[in-house]
Structures are given as C-alpha cells and as structure tokens.
C-alpha positions as a Markdown table, in Angstrom:
| # | Residue | x | y | z |
|---|---|---|---|---|
| 1 | Met | 7.5 | -6.2 | 21.7 |
| 2 | Thr | 9.8 | -8.7 | 20.0 |
| 3 | Gly | 9.6 | -12.1 | 18.5 |
| 4 | Ser | 10.3 | -14.1 | 15.4 |
| 5 | Lys | 7.6 | -12.7 | 13.2 |
| 6 | Ala | 7.0 | -11.5 | 9.7 |
| 7 | Ile | 4.8 | -8.5 | 9.0 |
| 8 | Ala | 3.9 | -6.6 | 5.9 |
| 9 | Ile | 3.1 | -2.9 | 5.9 |
| 10 | Phe | 0.6 | -1.9 | 3.1 |
| 11 | Gly | 0.5 | 1.8 | 2.7 |
| 12 | Gly | -1.4 | 4.0 | 0.3 |
| 13 | Thr | -4.2 | 6.6 | 0.0 |
| 14 | Phe | -6.9 | 3.9 | -0.2 |
| 15 | Asn | -9.1 | 6.4 | -2.0 |
| 16 | Pro | -11.1 | 4.1 | -1.7 |
| 17 | Ile | -9.8 | 0.7 | -0.8 |
| 18 | His | -11.1 | -2.0 | -3.1 |
| 19 | Tyr | -11.0 | -5.7 | -3.7 |
| 20 | Gly | -7.7 | -5.4 | -5.7 |
| 21 | His | -6.0 | -4.2 | -2.5 |
| 22 | Leu | -7.4 | -7.1 | -0.5 |
| 23 | Ile | -6.5 | -9.7 | -3.0 |
| 24 | Val | -2.9 | -8.6 | -3.2 |
| 25 | Ala | -2.6 | -8.4 | 0.6 |
| 26 | Glu | -4.0 | -11.8 | 1.2 |
| 27 | Glu | -1.9 | -13.4 | -1.5 |
| 28 | Ile | 1.3 | -11.8 | -0.1 |
| 29 | Arg | 0.3 | -12.8 | 3.4 |
| 30 | Ser | -0.2 | -16.5 | 2.3 |
| 31 | Lys | 2.9 | -16.7 | 0.1 |
| 32 | Tyr | 5.3 | -15.2 | 2.7 |
| 33 | Asn | 3.6 | -16.9 | 5.7 |
| 34 | Leu | 3.1 | -13.5 | 7.3 |
| 35 | Asp | 1.7 | -13.1 | 10.8 |
| 36 | Lys | -0.3 | -10.1 | 9.6 |
| 37 | Val | -0.6 | -7.3 | 7.1 |
| 38 | Val | -1.0 | -3.8 | 8.5 |
| 39 | Phe | -2.9 | -1.4 | 6.3 |
| 40 | Val | -1.6 | 2.2 | 6.8 |
| 41 | Pro | -3.7 | 4.9 | 5.0 |
| 42 | Cys | -1.6 | 7.9 | 4.4 |
| 43 | His | -2.5 | 11.5 | 5.4 |
| 44 | Leu | -1.0 | 13.2 | 2.4 |
| 45 | Pro | 1.2 | 11.4 | -0.2 |
| 46 | Pro | 4.6 | 13.0 | -0.5 |
| 47 | His | 5.1 | 12.6 | -4.3 |
| 48 | Lys | 1.8 | 13.8 | -5.7 |
| 49 | Asp | -1.5 | 15.4 | -4.9 |
| 50 | Pro | -4.1 | 12.9 | -6.0 |
| 51 | Thr | -7.4 | 14.1 | -7.3 |
| 52 | Asp | -10.6 | 13.5 | -5.3 |
| 53 | Leu | -8.7 | 12.7 | -2.1 |
| 54 | Val | -11.4 | 12.5 | 0.5 |
| 55 | Asp | -11.0 | 13.2 | 4.2 |
| 56 | Ala | -8.4 | 11.0 | 5.8 |
| 57 | Gln | -10.7 | 9.8 | 8.6 |
| 58 | Lys | -13.2 | 8.7 | 6.1 |
| 59 | Arg | -10.6 | 6.8 | 4.2 |
| 60 | Leu | -9.5 | 5.2 | 7.4 |
| 61 | Ile | -13.0 | 4.1 | 8.2 |
| 62 | Met | -13.3 | 2.5 | 4.8 |
| 63 | Val | -10.1 | 0.5 | 5.4 |
| 64 | His | -11.5 | -0.7 | 8.7 |
| 65 | Leu | -14.7 | -1.7 | 7.1 |
| 66 | Ala | -12.9 | -3.6 | 4.3 |
| 67 | Val | -10.6 | -5.7 | 6.5 |
| 68 | Val | -13.0 | -6.5 | 9.4 |
| 69 | Gly | -13.5 | -10.1 | 8.2 |
| 70 | Asn | -9.8 | -11.1 | 8.1 |
| 71 | Pro | -8.1 | -11.7 | 11.5 |
| 72 | Cys | -4.7 | -11.4 | 9.8 |
| 73 | Phe | -5.4 | -7.9 | 8.6 |
| 74 | Glu | -5.0 | -4.8 | 10.8 |
| 75 | Val | -5.3 | -1.1 | 10.3 |
| 76 | Ser | -3.0 | 1.6 | 11.7 |
| 77 | Asn | -3.8 | 5.3 | 11.9 |
| 78 | Phe | -0.2 | 6.2 | 12.5 |
| 79 | Glu | 0.3 | 8.3 | 9.3 |
| 80 | Ile | -3.1 | 10.0 | 9.6 |
| 81 | Glu | -2.6 | 10.9 | 13.3 |
| 82 | Arg | 0.9 | 12.1 | 12.5 |
| 83 | Gly | -0.4 | 14.5 | 9.9 |
| 84 | Gly | 1.4 | 16.3 | 7.1 |
| 85 | Arg | 3.1 | 14.5 | 4.3 |
| 86 | Ser | 3.4 | 10.7 | 4.9 |
| 87 | Tyr | 7.0 | 9.4 | 4.4 |
| 88 | Ser | 7.5 | 5.7 | 4.4 |
| 89 | Ile | 10.8 | 5.9 | 6.3 |
| 90 | Asp | 8.9 | 7.3 | 9.3 |
| 91 | Thr | 6.3 | 4.6 | 9.1 |
| 92 | Val | 8.8 | 1.8 | 8.9 |
| 93 | Arg | 10.8 | 3.2 | 11.7 |
| 94 | His | 7.7 | 3.3 | 13.8 |
| 95 | Phe | 6.8 | -0.3 | 13.2 |
| 96 | Ser | 10.4 | -1.4 | 13.6 |
| 97 | Lys | 10.4 | 0.0 | 17.1 |
| 98 | Ile | 7.1 | -1.6 | 17.9 |
| 99 | Tyr | 7.9 | -5.1 | 16.7 |
| 100 | Gly | 11.7 | -5.2 | 17.3 |
| 101 | Glu | 14.7 | -6.2 | 15.2 |
| 102 | Glu | 13.7 | -9.9 | 15.2 |
| 103 | Thr | 10.6 | -9.2 | 13.2 |
| 104 | Gln | 11.1 | -9.2 | 9.4 |
| 105 | Leu | 9.3 | -6.2 | 7.9 |
| 106 | Tyr | 8.0 | -6.2 | 4.4 |
| 107 | Phe | 6.6 | -3.1 | 2.6 |
| 108 | Ile | 4.1 | -3.7 | -0.2 |
| 109 | Val | 4.2 | -1.2 | -3.0 |
| 110 | Gly | 2.8 | -0.9 | -6.5 |
| 111 | Ala | 5.3 | -1.7 | -9.2 |
| 112 | Asp | 4.8 | 1.7 | -10.8 |
| 113 | Val | 6.6 | 3.4 | -7.9 |
| 114 | Leu | 9.8 | 1.6 | -8.7 |
| 115 | Met | 10.5 | 4.3 | -11.3 |
| 116 | Glu | 10.6 | 6.9 | -8.5 |
| 117 | Leu | 12.0 | 4.8 | -5.7 |
| 118 | Ser | 15.4 | 6.5 | -5.9 |
| 119 | Thr | 13.7 | 9.8 | -5.0 |
| 120 | Trp | 12.2 | 8.5 | -1.8 |
| 121 | Lys | 13.3 | 10.0 | 1.5 |
| 122 | Asn | 16.2 | 7.9 | 3.1 |
| 123 | Ile | 15.6 | 5.1 | 0.6 |
| 124 | Asp | 18.9 | 3.4 | 1.6 |
| 125 | His | 17.9 | 3.2 | 5.2 |
| 126 | Leu | 14.4 | 2.2 | 4.3 |
| 127 | Leu | 15.6 | -0.8 | 2.4 |
| 128 | Lys | 17.8 | -1.8 | 5.3 |
| 129 | Leu | 14.8 | -1.8 | 7.7 |
| 130 | Ser | 12.4 | -3.6 | 5.4 |
| 131 | Lys | 12.1 | -5.7 | 2.2 |
| 132 | Phe | 10.0 | -4.2 | -0.6 |
| 133 | Ile | 7.4 | -6.3 | -2.4 |
| 134 | Ala | 6.5 | -4.7 | -5.7 |
| 135 | Val | 3.2 | -5.9 | -7.1 |
| 136 | Pro | 1.5 | -5.2 | -10.5 |
| 137 | Arg | -0.9 | -2.3 | -11.0 |
| 138 | Pro | -3.7 | -2.1 | -13.5 |
| 139 | Gly | -2.5 | -0.7 | -16.7 |
| 140 | Tyr | 1.2 | -1.5 | -16.2 |
| 141 | Asp | 3.1 | -4.1 | -18.3 |
| 142 | Thr | 4.3 | -6.7 | -15.8 |
| 143 | Gly | 7.0 | -7.8 | -18.3 |
| 144 | Lys | 8.7 | -4.4 | -17.8 |
| 145 | Ile | 8.5 | -4.3 | -14.0 |
| 146 | Phe | 12.1 | -5.4 | -13.6 |
| 147 | Asp | 13.1 | -2.7 | -16.0 |
| 148 | Tyr | 11.4 | -0.2 | -13.7 |
| 149 | Lys | 13.5 | -1.5 | -10.9 |
| 150 | Ile | 16.7 | -0.8 | -12.8 |
| 151 | Leu | 15.6 | 2.5 | -14.4 |
| 152 | Gly | 14.4 | 3.9 | -11.1 |
| 153 | Phe | 18.0 | 4.0 | -9.9 |
| 154 | Ser | 19.6 | 5.0 | -13.2 |
| 155 | Thr | 20.7 | 8.4 | -11.9 |
| 156 | Arg | 22.5 | 7.0 | -8.8 |
| 157 | Val | 24.1 | 3.9 | -7.4 |
| 158 | Leu | 22.3 | 1.8 | -4.8 |
| 159 | Asp | 24.2 | -0.9 | -2.9 |
| 160 | Ser | 23.6 | -4.2 | -4.6 |
| 161 | Asp | 22.7 | -5.8 | -1.3 |
| 162 | Leu | 20.0 | -3.3 | -0.9 |
| 163 | Met | 18.7 | -3.9 | -4.4 |
| 164 | Glu | 18.2 | -7.5 | -3.3 |
| 165 | Asn | 15.7 | -6.3 | -0.8 |
| 166 | Ile | 13.4 | -5.2 | -3.7 |
| 167 | Ile | 11.2 | -8.2 | -4.6 |
| 168 | Val | 9.0 | -8.2 | -7.7 |
| 169 | Glu | 6.0 | -10.4 | -7.2 |
| 170 | Asn | 3.6 | -11.3 | -10.1 |
| 171 | Val | 0.6 | -11.8 | -7.8 |
| 172 | Ser | -3.0 | -12.1 | -8.8 |
| 173 | Thr | -4.6 | -8.7 | -9.5 |
| 174 | Ser | -8.0 | -7.4 | -10.6 |
| 175 | Asp | -8.6 | -4.7 | -13.2 |
| 176 | Val | -10.2 | -2.5 | -10.6 |
| 177 | Ser | -8.5 | 0.7 | -9.4 |
| 178 | Ser | -9.4 | 3.5 | -7.0 |
| 179 | Thr | -9.6 | 5.8 | -10.0 |
| 180 | Asp | -12.1 | 3.6 | -11.7 |
| 181 | Val | -14.2 | 3.4 | -8.6 |
| 182 | Arg | -14.3 | 7.2 | -8.2 |
| 183 | Gln | -15.2 | 7.6 | -11.8 |
| 184 | Lys | -18.1 | 5.2 | -11.7 |
| 185 | Val | -19.5 | 6.9 | -8.6 |
| 186 | Arg | -19.3 | 10.2 | -10.4 |
| 187 | Glu | -21.2 | 8.7 | -13.3 |
| 188 | Trp | -23.8 | 7.1 | -11.0 |
| 189 | Lys | -22.7 | 3.6 | -12.1 |
| 190 | Ser | -22.6 | 0.5 | -9.9 |
| 191 | Ile | -19.5 | -0.2 | -7.9 |
| 192 | Lys | -20.9 | -3.5 | -6.5 |
| 193 | Tyr | -18.2 | -6.2 | -6.5 |
| 194 | Leu | -15.5 | -3.7 | -6.9 |
| 195 | Val | -15.4 | -2.8 | -3.2 |
| 196 | Pro | -16.7 | -4.7 | -0.2 |
| 197 | Glu | -20.4 | -4.2 | 0.4 |
| 198 | Asn | -20.0 | -2.2 | 3.6 |
| 199 | Val | -17.5 | 0.1 | 1.9 |
| 200 | Glu | -20.0 | 0.6 | -1.0 |
| 201 | Gln | -22.7 | 1.6 | 1.5 |
| 202 | Phe | -20.4 | 4.0 | 3.3 |
| 203 | Ile | -19.4 | 5.7 | 0.0 |
| 204 | His | -23.1 | 6.1 | -0.9 |
| 205 | Asn | -24.2 | 7.2 | 2.6 |
| 206 | Gln | -21.4 | 9.8 | 2.8 |
| 207 | Lys | -21.9 | 10.9 | -0.8 |
| 208 | Leu | -18.2 | 10.5 | -1.5 |
| 209 | Tyr | -16.7 | 11.2 | -4.9 |
| 210 | Leu | -19.7 | 12.9 | -6.3 |
C-alpha cells in the first residue's frame, strides 16, 4: 500500500487513555494535515515497569472506545499481538512496510522521553524512518524541552540531519495524566471529564485500578 500520505503513530501504555491524549493527537493531526493518527497501545514498555498496568487487551479496548468518534483516528493491536517488550523500531518498521516509502511517518512522544532517547533501540534507524514529534507532558517545564533534546544525546553523537527529525511542539495539553486518573479511581473520586464517558464506564464496570 503506497501513496503520498502523512501518518502519525501514537504509542504508549494508555493506562488508561484520557482526554489529554486525544487533544494532543487531534491538534497534531490538524497542524500537520495528517491522513490519520494510529494509536498503538504497547504490550510492555521497554524502559520501565509502570505501576498498575492493567491487562493489555483491556487497555486496547479503552483506546478503541476513546477514538470511536473520530474517523481520522485508528487503533492498531500490533504491539499487543506481538507480545513481549514493545520496541518502537519494530513498530515503525511495521508501518513503513504497510504504507510504503512515499508515506511520511511521524512518531508522537512525550517530551520527557527525550532525556532517554539516546538509549532507545536502533534510534538512528528509527529517526531515518520517521520524524519524532515531542509534546509537553503534565509536570514538565516546556521551556526546558529543547534542553532535554540536547541532554538526551550528551553521551554520544547523533548525526545532525537526524537531530532535525526531532520536532518539539508546544501543543495544547490538559493537566490530566493516566497516573492522576488511576489515583482518583483508587480514592473513589470522580474521573468524569478526564476520560471519555464510555472509557469511564468501562473502568468502573471492569473494576480497574482499584
């Protein structure tokens, strides 16, 4: 499948997905005139073992529920079906093969990961296959994001052309985070308007994060 397209891959644990994820995805889609944004819930993150990580299939269902109203949003189960640790290089290679070389791939990441980007598996090749769009995360100083970009590669040299494929975008964000949502659920507090209503219902019906 080839064609002159532009597609963004949005990976993460989505534990759970919330309105902050959706706001970022839609703003990036609009700003870059993307054909679509593909949400890719990971099976297991390679760099950390997050607390309260619920079953992968349930996280996948929540992402499906969250994006159902946007025809430009899609969900892929590639990393979950693959199993094991989810490495971004494998995911980007997968989509590169599906959409062909004529399609411009973008990879949406939280700005906080720029500090550890140099440790990512095959980062050089990953930046050749896709352009990274780094977006703010709650609790991070957006004024220091560019410093993260430099500091993340302080122990090694990355080709300057590849560094140009890391784009820092100061998009709209909300203060909500997955950690906050999980904490509120544990404390029996409302998560209404933090996550889509159907996601909220799923969390309560499945008794997640208690």
